[in-house]
N, C-alpha and C positions, 0 to 999 in steps of 0.2 A: 368351672367358671367360664362364662361366655362361650368362646369358640371351642372349648374343650368338651362341651356337652355333646355326646354322640347319639342320644336317643332321637327317634324320629318325631315323637310328640312329647311334650312336657306339660304338667299341670303347674300353672303360674300363680304365685301369690304376690301381690304388690307390696310396696314399702309400708303400707298401713295395716297389713295383715289380712286384707280381703282377697278372696280367691277371684282371679280374673277369668280363669277357664283353662281348657286344654288347647294347645296350639303348637305350631312348629317352633323349635328353638330359635330359628332365624327371626321370626316375628316377635318372639319374647325379647330377644336381644335388642331389636330395634326399639321396643317400648322402653327398655332399661336405659339405653343410650340416650333416648329422648329426655329422660329425667336425669341424665348424667350420673347413672348408677350402673351396677353390674348385675348380671344374672348368675346366681349361684345355686348349684344343685345341692339341696339339703337332705333329700331322702332318695338316694339313687336306686334303692331296691324296690320302690313302689312301682305299680303299673298304672299309668305312666309315671315316670320319675317326677318328684316335686321340686320345683325351683322357686327361688324367691328373688325379687328385685330389691337389692339393698346395696349400700356402699360397702365394698370389700373390707376396707379398714375397720368399719364399725362391726361387721360380722366377725372378723378375726378377733377383735377385742372382746366381744361377747362370748366367743368360744373359749378364749383363755380364762375369762372370768368363771365360766361354768366348770372348766377343768380344775381350777383352784378350789372351788367349793366341793368338788367330788373328792 
């Protein structure tokens, strides 16, 4: 999440699910902060890693919901 992302480039998806493109994590974090959200790495093994701009609390809730269903 945010500054913990170590990749040199990331593929960014916005909060509406649309792909913004490939950029540096620093630029993606600036976009996320402009929307008062977080940048979260959702597919770390992809080349480049996929990150999503989303509110961390909402993302965590969705993860817990998926885990319960499984």
